[in-house]
C-alpha positions, 0 to 999 in steps of 0.5 A: 571907298568902293569903286561903286562909290566913287562912281556913284559920285563921278555922275554928280559933275560939279561934285566936290565933296562926297562923305562915305564910310563903314562899320570896320573902317575910316570914313573918308570925304571925297570929291571931284573938285573945281575953282569956285563954290560946288555942289558937293555929294555926301553919303555917309554911314553912322561910325562903328560905335553906332552900328554895333550897337544893338539897343539904338534904333538905327532907323531913329538916327540923325545925321546934321552935317555943319561946314564952317568957313573962313569966313564964319558962314555957316552952312548945316545939313540934316540928312535921315537913312537913305531908303535903299541903303544905310547911308545918309545922303545929301548936298552941300556948297564948299568953296575951293580954295579955303580951309573949312571945318566939317563937323559931323552929328549923329543923334538918335530921336527917343522918347520924343527927345533929339540925343546926342550921341557922337560927334567928330570934326575935322579941319581940311584944306581944300585946294583948287582945280583938285581930282579927289580929295579924303579926310579920314573920319577914323571911329576914334575921333568923335566924341560920345560924352554927351550926358543929357541927364548928367548922372555922369554916364554919357547918353550913348553908353546909358542906351548900350546898357539899356538905361534911360540917359534922360533919367539921372535916377537909371541906372542909379548906381553909384558912379566911379571915378578913376583917375587919368594921366596924360601924357603930351609930346611936342609935335615934330614939325614943330620948332624948337629952340635950338632942338631943345626939347627943354624949351618948346616953342609953343605950349598946349592946352588940354580938356578930357571930357571938356574939363581943363587938364593942368599941364607941366613940361617934365623936360620931355613932354608936358604931362597931367593928371584928371578923372573920369568915371569908369570904363567910359569913353573919354574924350581928350583934346590938345592943341599948340598954339602960337604964342604970339597968337592967342587962339591960332591952331598949330598943331590938334589932336582930339580922340577917344578912348576907354580909361578902363580902371584907370589909364594914362592917355599918351598923344604921340608926336606925329599924331597932330593935325596941321592943316590949320592955314587961317590966312589961306595962302597956301602955308600952314599955320604950323610953318608959318610960326616956324619961319617967324612968319604971321599965321593971320596976315596972307602977305606973309611971307610975301607973296611970289607972283609966279606961284598965282601965274606966269603973267601976274605982275611982277613975275619973271619968268622968260618962256621963250628967252627972249628978256622980255619977261611973259609978264610984260609981254601978256599972255594974249599978245600976239604980234604977228597973229599968227595964233601963237602968242608972242611970250612963246616966239621970241624977239631974237630968234629970226630963223628964216633971215628975213629980218622979222623976228619969230614973234613979228614974222607970220612964217618964221619958216619961209 
């Protein structure tokens, strides 16, 4: 993120989100947020695999960003390249205090058709009152396996080799598939009973290019095999979910990798995205799963009332140490009408010995 880009987003006083990237660095979603829904400016350059292509028409590219909120509402914004830069810009409404899914799709207008080239998704928790938020969109998380003509070669690969991605007769060469192994380490922050790796507390699912991969546990890792087109970019997805709450993501990895003439894709235990908070209670799903709480119940674990406000009912903070909780005294009560709220003036102190406590004495120094 350049200083110029940070200054640019500052022009949007209500901005909550800025997306930016370059061809050789991860893209970032960055912004300034305040409570409530916010207008979010985005400025995004295509990922490296599109910018570095000699055959893709950069002027025919389009970007579509879709933001999915926890309540299921979906907002989609499309953008073309800005006339004065290589960036795709636009505005979104991004709610703070929630977890959102940000999906970016790059397409090319090719022979009058919309050709899907690369898609990436990130899940991010957007807190209240943040100064800046960044989400990494590195090039290797993009799924580029879209194949309109179903010939086994992706649209992106065919565009790069200057063949027709809409004709299964081009290039017409037989497709060679190679074996691809998958080795999945258990996420390092997913508890196992008695720290025993032979008894993982959750089992993963995996797909390679959208096809399920059958997995077995070898006593240390989950392993499986699949196939992919030789020298293609294969897209691997691995998800650990709570056994008691199917469909609730605990830890997820999505990434692409060239399989060459055959390889083994290894998912290390520190490479997972764990920023899922389905009940938006401030505790991510994996933490609640580890502690035996319900990741779909905002009251599990019970909410600490003081985490919301010192004046929230049940909060036991006593700022002036007079035996009365701030939640009882209230944030605006001012018995002596001196502009200082009672919770900051002790009812036990009489500094000037006039038999009036601080909270009832307009002038406790006289």
